[in-house]
N, C-alpha and C positions, 0 to 999 in steps of 0.2 A: 278314592282315588287307583292310577290305574299302573298294574306291575307293566314293567316292559323287559324283554331277555328275547336276545338271538337263539334261534333253535333251528331244528331240525325235522320236518315231515316225512315225506316219502322218500327210497332211495329209487333211481333209475333206472332205466334199464342199461345205461353204459356203466352202474356201481357208481353214482355219485351223488349225493343230499345237497338240492338246493338249502341256503341257507335264508334264513327267513326272522323279521322278528312278531314277538308275540305279543298282543294287546291283552293281558286278563283284567275284570272286573267282576263282583258275584257272580260269578259264576258263566261269563259271557268270553267267551273268546275271539278273538280276529287278528289276523297277520298280514304282512307285508312283503311281499317278496323282494329280497334283496339280488346284487348282481353276482355274489360271493358263492363258491358251492365249495364243499370235500369232500372228503372220498371217506371209506375204512379208517384210515392211520389218523385223520383231526377228528376222530373223535373217541370218546370214553366207551366204557362196556356199558352206560348207562345213555349213551348217544350223546353225550353232552358236548361241546365242542370245545375241542383245544389246540384246533388249531393256531397259532401264535398269532399271526395276521388278522385270519379273519375277526379275530378275539380283541385287537386294536380295532379293526376297520369297522364292525360291528357297535363297538365302544364308544369310538365318536359320533354315526350313525344317531343313536340312543340318546346320548349328549344332547344333538342337534333337537330330536324329538322334544325331549326333555325343556327344552327352552324357548320351541315354539308350543307346547302346550305351558309354560307359565304364563305366556300370553293373555289368555282367556283363562274363564273360567269352566271347568269342564266337572263339577258337582255334578248334574244332572244328564252328562252326555251317556249313550253308549258308547263297548268297544266298534260299536260299526262306525258310530259318528267323529269318534276320533280318529278312527284310519283315514273316512272320506277328508277331513279336515288339515292333514296331516299329507293325504296326496295329491291335494287341492294347493298347496301353503305357497309353493313356488312355481303355480301356471301364471302364469302373465296373461293378462285380455288385449283383446284388438280395441283402441280407442275407436279406433275408426269406424270396424263393424258394429258395435255397439251404438256409435253415432246416427248410424243408415238404419240400423231398428229405431233409434228414437225417431227420425225422419219419418219412418214407415208409420208409425203409429200417431203422428201428427197430420199426415196424410189423410189414415183412418177414420179422424175425427173432424174431418173437414176443416183442415186448418193448413191448406195447401200455400196462401200466400205466405204465412210463418215459417214453413218449412221451408221455402224459398233459401231466408237467410242464414237456418240450420246448412243445408245445404251448402249455402255461398261459402261458411264461418269453416268448415270441416276442412273444404277443399281449398281453400286460401291455405290453411293448417298444414295440409298435408307439401302443398307447394312449398311449405317453410322448412317441414321436416326433411322432404326430398326424399319422402317414400309414402306411399299410396295406402300403407299401413301402419300407423302410430300405435304405438301399445301404450296401454295405462302406464306404467313404467318411467317411460320419457315424461309424461307430463307433469313433470317436478317445476316451484317454485321460478327455477330458472331460466328453467325452457319456456316455462307461458311469459314470462316477463321480457322473453326477448323477441319470442312472436309478436307480445302486442306491440313493443316499439318498433318492428315494421309496417305498422299497422300508425304511424303516429303520424304521417301527411296524409291520413284519409279524413274526410270529416263527421260519418256517422260509426264508418268500420270501426273505428277503432275502439268503440263504445259495443257496437250492436255484434259483433262477432264476439269477443270475450265473453259477453252477458249466454249467448248460445252455445258457445262450451262448456258454460259455469253450469248452467242449466242440465247438461245433457249429462258433465261430470255429478251431479247431484241425484241425478234419476237412478245410476249408477251405483254411487254407495246406497241409498235405498234400496237396494236389489241383493248387491254381496254385499253390505255391512248386516249383522244382527246384533242390536245391541241387547237386546235380551240373553243370547248366549257368550258375548262380551266377543264375538267377530269381528274383526276392523281389518277386512281385506284391503279396502282402500282409502288411504289415508287424501285427507284435505288440500290438497297444494294450493289452492286459491286464498285460502288466510292471508299468504304474505304478497298477495297479487295484488297491485290496484290499477283496475279498471277504469282511466280519462273521462271525462265527460264528453260526449260531444258538441261538434261546434254549433254553435247556435244559430242558426237559419236568420240574415235576414229578412223583416218583416213584410212579404209577398202579397198583404192583402191592398186590394186596388181601392180610390175611393169612391163615394157614389157616384158620382160624377162622371165617372167611367161605365159602373152599372148602366143611369140611365142610358145614359149614350147607344149603350150597348142594346137595350131591348127597345129604344125610340126608331135604330134603322130598321125603315123596313123593306122586308127580301123583297126580290124581283120576284113575281107572279105568273109573268107574261108565258112564260112556257112549261112552269111544273106546276099540278096540284100543290104538295107541300115539297116545296124548296130546301136543300139540306138548311141552310141559313133559317129558314122556317123554324124545322125542327130541333134545329139548336137550342135557335131563340126559346123556345117553348118550351122544351125541356131542363132549360136554364132556369127558365122562368118557376116553372113546379118545383125545381130542386131548391131555388133561395127560400119560396115561400112555404113551402113546407119544411123549415127546422132541417135544410140538407141531404135530403132525402138522396138515394144515391139513385143513381140510373137504370142497376139492375134492378131493383128493387121496383124499377116504375115497369119495366120491361117484364120481368115475372108476374105484373100482382094479376090474379084472379078476380072473377066479377063478386062474390062474397069478400072480397076485403076492402070494399065499397059504400058503404050505409049508412043512411040520413048525414052524406056530407062529411062523413069522419069516414080517412083511409086506414085502415087495420093490416099489420103488416110484420112480420119478420125479419128484422135485417140478417142478408145473404151472412154479409162479414161476421158478425158475430154469434150467430144461432147457433149453431153447433158448438158454442164452449162455454154458454152462461147460462146457468139455470133456467130464466126465465125465456129463455131460447129468444132471444133480442127481440122481445115484444114492443113495439111503440103504436100509439093511437094517435091521426092529426086530423084537426080538424080542415078540409082544406078551407082556406079564405076565399071570400067574396071576390077578391079581383084578382084571383086566378079561375074560380071556377068556368069561369066558361071556357080557356084554355087548358086544363083542364080533363072536362068533358069534349071538348073537342076534338079525342081522339081516340072516346069511350068505343066501344066494340057494338055493333049493329046485329055483329049476328051469333042469335039468340040458341044455336048449337057451340057455338066456344064457348071456354071458360075463360077466356082470359080478358080481363077488364079493358084490354085498349085494343084496338086493329094494330096486329103487327106487321101488315102491308104497309101501313103508316109509314113505321118505324126502319124500316127495309132497308139498308145498305146502298146506293144509286149502283147502277153500271158502273164501268171504269168508262167508259165513252162518255158519258155526263157526270161523272165523277171530277174529270177535267174541267168543265166547264160551268161546275158549280163552287168548284174550287177560285178560279177568276172570282167569280160573285164575293167569297166571303174573302178575298185577298182586298176587294171595296172595301168592303167592309168594316177589317183592320181599318184602312185608312182614314174611314169614315170618323171612327172610334180615337185615332189621331187625330 
């Protein structure tokens, strides 16, 4: 149990005594300085405070401290922990600043694409709140429900943005609350918030006939060794034939990743967030082996599996010509 009392300590050069709230427990003593002062007339001969106004104000403050301490279990706290808890009790925290630190952590873990959703979410919430510094105290259930309602006309954001902000709030609760000490700095307003589901998009899968038409188009090789159309077809064929292999994993592949007809790789999108580093092994099907090996690097000094020059973006003067060819290709498909 902590004993709390208003007291004075040292007289200043001007002849007044600043008033402190003293906390004692098992021979430990800590103090919180108040805004009040007394002079010699406001003290007894034993340096006890006798000023009635100061007694009234400090008694009210001590009552507030007792009410705040009753919210937690202080059995194993030292007096310095008690003082720290009371000093920070009414300090509000910036949710905007905390969200941006959370975004920086996502980027540091290699989750740059995910971090963009969090960035757009906090920016939208700040526009709704008409401030660039939202405090945690403002995030009540009523505020969050009004914000989510403002997203009602969106397809995905009405679910995606609130989910992102809820994850930030959960991270803050883990950091600022301490269940073992019984400290609940942040309460969870999300329990009374209903996050709507995203609209189900229309199925955009194309029929097999369209795929066959795409791969059956013969690129114009009259002027280019590897026209853009041809590279696009080949990369698409490799991706479809190898379980949806991403283009970034194709372009960043190294020679030691292709062994005995099997392509070994760590998926760039998830390798920093999965315990297995997003590791996959895909056997190159026989029907796409000619296409796959068509771009293999012949340079013994290069560590890259594919010849990067064949994947380079064309210059602008030939890009327009190739776009014309691409347009005619789309017409063929249709």
